[in-house]
C-alpha positions in Angstrom: 53.2 111.4 154.8 52.9 111.5 158.6 56.0 113.1 160.1 56.9 114.9 163.3 59.7 117.4 163.7 61.6 117.3 166.9 63.6 120.3 168.0 66.0 119.9 170.8 69.1 122.0 171.6 68.6 123.9 168.4 68.7 120.8 166.2 65.8 119.6 164.0 65.1 115.9 163.6 62.4 114.6 161.3 60.6 111.5 162.6 58.7 109.6 159.9 55.7 107.9 161.4 54.0 106.5 158.3 53.6 102.7 157.9 53.3 103.2 154.1 56.8 104.9 153.8 59.6 102.5 152.8 63.3 103.0 152.1 63.9 100.6 149.3 67.0 102.3 147.8 69.3 105.2 148.6 67.2 107.6 146.4 64.3 107.2 148.8 66.4 108.7 151.6 67.5 111.5 149.3 63.9 112.2 148.3 62.9 112.5 151.9 65.6 115.0 152.8 64.8 117.1 149.7 61.1 117.1 150.6 61.6 118.2 154.1 65.0 120.0 154.1 66.1 118.2 157.2 69.3 116.1 157.3 68.5 114.2 160.5 65.9 111.6 160.1 64.3 108.9 162.3 62.5 105.9 160.7 61.2 102.7 162.2 62.9 99.4 161.4 59.7 98.5 159.5 60.2 101.4 157.2 63.4 99.9 155.8 63.4 97.2 153.2 64.4 93.8 154.7 67.3 93.6 152.2 69.0 96.4 154.2 69.5 93.9 157.0 71.3 91.4 154.8 74.8 92.8 154.1 75.2 90.6 151.1 72.6 92.7 149.2 74.8 95.8 149.4 71.8 97.9 150.3 73.1 99.0 153.7 76.4 99.9 152.2 74.8 101.9 149.5 72.6 103.8 151.9 75.6 104.4 154.3 77.6 105.8 151.4 74.8 108.2 150.3 74.3 109.3 153.9 78.0 110.0 154.3 78.2 111.8 151.0 75.2 114.0 151.7 75.9 114.3 155.5 72.5 112.7 156.3 72.0 111.4 159.8 69.7 108.4 159.9 68.2 106.9 163.1 66.6 103.5 162.7 64.3 102.6 165.7 63.3 99.1 166.6 64.3 95.9 168.3 67.5 94.6 166.8 68.1 91.9 169.4 66.9 89.2 167.1 69.4 89.8 164.4 71.4 86.6 164.1 74.0 87.8 161.6 77.3 88.5 163.4 78.3 90.7 160.5 75.2 92.8 160.8 75.5 93.1 164.6 79.1 94.3 164.0 77.7 96.8 161.4 75.2 98.1 164.0 78.0 98.5 166.6 80.3 100.4 164.2 77.4 102.6 162.9 76.4 103.5 166.4 80.0 104.5 167.1 80.1 106.9 164.2 76.7 108.4 165.2 75.7 109.1 161.6 73.5 106.0 161.1 72.4 104.8 164.5 70.2 101.8 165.5 68.3 102.4 168.8 65.3 101.0 170.5 63.5 104.3 171.0 63.1 107.7 169.4 64.4 109.4 172.5 67.6 107.4 172.3 68.2 108.6 168.8 67.4 112.2 169.8 70.0 112.0 172.6 72.6 111.1 170.0 71.6 113.6 167.3 70.8 116.6 169.5 73.8 116.9 171.7 
């Protein structure tokens, strides 16, 4: 898998840059942290199953729960301006406030949050 490790202010963040990687379930995230021993991860929006962006599926909640339980920080990078669901826009807003799962447009924006 193509990955880059970013180190800033003594913090390591793994950026997954592999179009074939996909988070389809919470276990995919856990497998990633066990493979690389890093708890701060950046993935592209395209690396997350579309079901994640529909709160009715429960996938976002399941992943958020696993991230919280295992103290995993997940940055999802992409353009979220086209999301029509007010519920999901509220989810993004609240997630960005907690700084554990963040939705940003660029990798650098995620690094600023995770590496303070």
